[in-house]
C-alpha positions as CSV (number, residue, x, y, z in Angstrom):
1,M,-5.7,6.6,-6.5
2,D,-8.3,5.9,-9.2
3,G,-9.0,3.0,-11.5
4,R,-9.8,-0.7,-10.8
5,Y,-7.1,-3.2,-10.3
6,V,-6.5,-5.2,-13.5
7,K,-4.7,-8.4,-12.9
8,E,-3.3,-8.5,-16.5
9,L,-1.7,-5.0,-15.9
10,H,-0.2,-5.9,-12.5
11,S,2.5,-3.3,-11.5
12,N,5.6,-3.8,-9.3
13,N,5.0,-0.3,-7.9
14,N,3.9,-0.3,-4.3
15,L,1.5,2.7,-4.7
16,V,-0.7,1.1,-7.4
17,G,-1.7,-2.4,-8.0
18,S,-1.9,-2.2,-11.8
19,S,-0.5,0.2,-14.4
20,N,-3.9,1.6,-15.3
21,Q,-4.3,3.2,-11.9
22,K,-3.2,6.8,-11.3
23,T,-2.3,8.5,-8.0
24,Y,-3.0,12.1,-7.1
25,R,-1.6,14.5,-4.5
26,I,-4.1,16.7,-2.7
27,K,-3.0,20.2,-1.9
28,N,-5.2,23.1,-0.8
29,G,-8.2,21.0,-1.7
30,K,-7.1,20.4,-5.3
31,A,-6.1,17.1,-6.8
32,K,-3.0,17.0,-9.0
33,L,-1.9,13.9,-10.9
34,S,1.2,12.4,-9.4
35,T,3.5,10.1,-11.2
36,P,5.1,7.6,-8.8
37,Q,8.8,7.0,-9.4
38,K,9.5,3.7,-11.1
39,G,10.4,1.0,-8.5
40,S,9.0,3.0,-5.7
41,K,8.8,1.0,-2.5
42,K,6.6,3.1,-0.3
43,W,3.9,1.9,2.1
44,S,2.8,2.6,5.6
45,L,1.1,0.7,8.4
46,S,-0.5,2.0,11.5
47,V,-2.1,0.1,14.4
48,T,-4.6,1.9,16.6
49,H,-5.0,1.4,20.4
50,D,-7.9,-1.0,19.7
51,G,-5.9,-3.1,17.3
52,T,-7.3,-1.8,14.1
53,I,-4.7,-2.0,11.3
54,Y,-4.6,0.6,8.6
55,M,-2.3,0.2,5.6
56,A,-1.5,2.4,2.6
57,G,0.4,1.2,-0.4
58,I,1.0,-2.3,-1.6
59,P,3.8,-4.3,-0.1
60,K,5.8,-6.9,-2.0
61,E,5.1,-10.5,-1.2
62,K,8.3,-10.9,0.9
63,E,7.5,-7.7,2.7
64,I,4.1,-9.2,3.8
65,E,5.8,-11.9,5.7
66,M,8.0,-9.4,7.4
67,I,5.0,-7.2,8.3
68,E,3.2,-10.3,9.8
69,N,6.3,-11.2,11.9
70,H,6.6,-7.6,13.2
71,L,2.9,-7.4,14.0
72,S,3.1,-10.8,15.8
73,D,6.1,-9.7,17.8
74,A,4.2,-6.6,18.8
75,G,1.3,-8.7,20.0
76,F,-0.9,-8.4,16.9
77,P,-0.9,-11.9,15.3
78,K,-2.3,-11.3,11.8
79,K,-2.0,-13.2,8.5
80,F,-2.8,-11.4,5.3
81,K,-4.3,-13.3,2.4
């Protein structure tokens, strides 16, 4: 992804935070501009053995609470701001 987050251009797409940002797919070492589908709801979360949390994508506000609950149930109490 490129471009800074611009609050006035907030996007409801989970892969970018604001509409000025662009996403790219990397294949064979070359970046190709990718156009996320409108309304896309894609994100992923991984927890390592040492408890480090990695997240890609931007969850919706209600999804954040669900993520916090699932992490807590798995023994990783975490609150996102």
